[in-house]
N, C-alpha and C positions, 0 to 999 in steps of 0.2 A: 457394556463397559463404560460408556460415556453418556448414557441417556439422561442422567441427572446433572451433567456438567453444566455449570452456568455459562451463558454466552457473555464474554467480556469484550474488550475492545483494545484498540491500539494503545490507549493510555495505560492499561494494565500491562501490556507487553513492554512498553517503555519503562515502567516502574520495576519490572522483573529483573532480578540479578541472575545472570547466567555464569556458570563456572566454566570459562573457556580457557584452555591452556594457552599461555603466551599472549593473552589479550588483556592483561591487567592494566588498568589506566595509571598514569603517573599521578602520585599523590604527594602532598606536602607532609610535614612532621605531625600535623593534626589528623592525618588520614583523609583530607579533603582532596578531591580531584583537582589537578592543576591543568589538565588539557581542556580545551574549550569545545571540542566536538562531541557528538553523541558517542557513547561507548559501543563497542562491537556487541552484537546480540545474535543468538541462534534463531534460525527460522526454518520451518519446513518449506520445501519448494515443490509446488504442483506444476508439472510441465504443460506448456501450451505452445502452439505454433505462434510465431511472432505476430502474425496477422490478427490474433485474438486479443492483442494488448488492450487493457482497460485504462482509460484516463481517470483522473481524480473524480470521484463521485459516481462513476458508472458502476453498474451491477452486472452480474452474470449468473445465470442459473446453471447448476451442474448436477449430473447424476454420477455418483461414484459407485462402482460395482466391483472393481478389481480389489482383491484382498489388500494389496500394498497401499492403495489409495485410501481404503477404509482405515488402515493402521495409521497412515499419515494424518488423516482427519482426526482420529482419536488423539494423537499426540498434539496436534494443533490446538484442539480444545482444552486438553488437560494440562499441557505444559507450556503453551505459548499464547495464552489469553485469547484464543480464537483468531490469531493472526497467521496468515500464510502468504508466501511470496508466489507471484506468477513467474515461473521460470520460462522465459521466452526463448524458444529454440529456433536457431537459424542454421544454415548449412554449415557454418564454422563452429557451432557449439551453442552453449547457453549465453545469452546476452547478459553482460555484467550488471546493468541497471535494471532493476525489477520493480514492478508495482507491488506494494504491500496491501493486502486485502484483509478485511474483517469478515468473519462468518456472521451474517446477519440473522439467518434462520436455517434450520435444518429439520429433516424428518427422516427417520429410519424405517424402512419397510422391508418385508421379506417377499421377494419376487422369485417365484419358481424354485423355492428351496434355498436361495442364497440372498444374503442381505444386500440392500442398496441404500444409498444415502442421497436424498435430494436436498440440495442446499443452495443458498444464495450468498454470494460474496460481493463486497463493495470495495473498490479501490479507495484507500484512505491515505496513501503516502507512497514514497519511493525509497529504495535503498540500493546500495552498491554491494554486490557480492564480493567478499574478500577471499573466501576459500570454501570449496565444497568439502564437507567433513564426512559425508556418507552418501553413497550412491545406491545401495541395496538395503532393504527392499524398496526404499524411496529416498529421494534426495533431501539432505539437510545441509545447511550452509551457515557460515558466519557472515554477517552483513553489518553495514553501518548505514543508518537511516540518513537520507539526503534531505536537508532542510533548505527551503528557499530563503535567500537573503532579502529582507525587506529594507529599502533605503531608509536611513534614519530621519530624513527630512522629506516629507511628501508635499511641501508647499509648492515647489515648482511644477510637479505634475498636476496638482490641483488647479493652479493658475492656467496652465495650458489647456486642461479639460474645460475650464470655464470659458476661455476664449473661443474654443472650438464650438461650444454650445451657443454662445452669443452670435457667432458667425452664421451658424445654421439657422437660428431664429431670424437674423437679418435677411438671409436669402429667402426664407419662407415668406417673410413679410413682403419683400419685393415681388415675389411670384404672385402673391395674393393681389397686390396693387396692380400689376400688369393684367391680371385676369379681370379686374373690375374696369380697367381703362379700355379694354377691347370689346 
């Protein structure tokens, strides 16, 4: 069902329009968005223990063999540009902030008469879950991607970093001189 589905990425997911009830963005008279944040988007949620959290850029190899997770994977590839959220489960429930992952590669095999999917996912972003919209046969949610705020002026941090580097070079030079003197 998804063997020929192209692998896409988070940019395809960001560009995708989801028809989510009650989540229409504020628009002006020309139909342009007036809110500044990213719009809510739908995402499939693959459950993991919170100890398995991935940091940005890290990868994880998975074997999916349960029918519900194979269906989740199919929807992820076909309807969500290969993006899936890591639903981190704690004792109190699912953690609201989730890593967003891209499916990097996958292979479908038939093992002992039932299909299995071996896949690799990479954490490429973060999102906040707003609402769980489906729990059976697998979890789907509405989320808003979390973006890091970059300071508009990086001059001061650059000056501080330069001063630290110069200080380390001076200390290294003094250590070398002390070594020669003894």
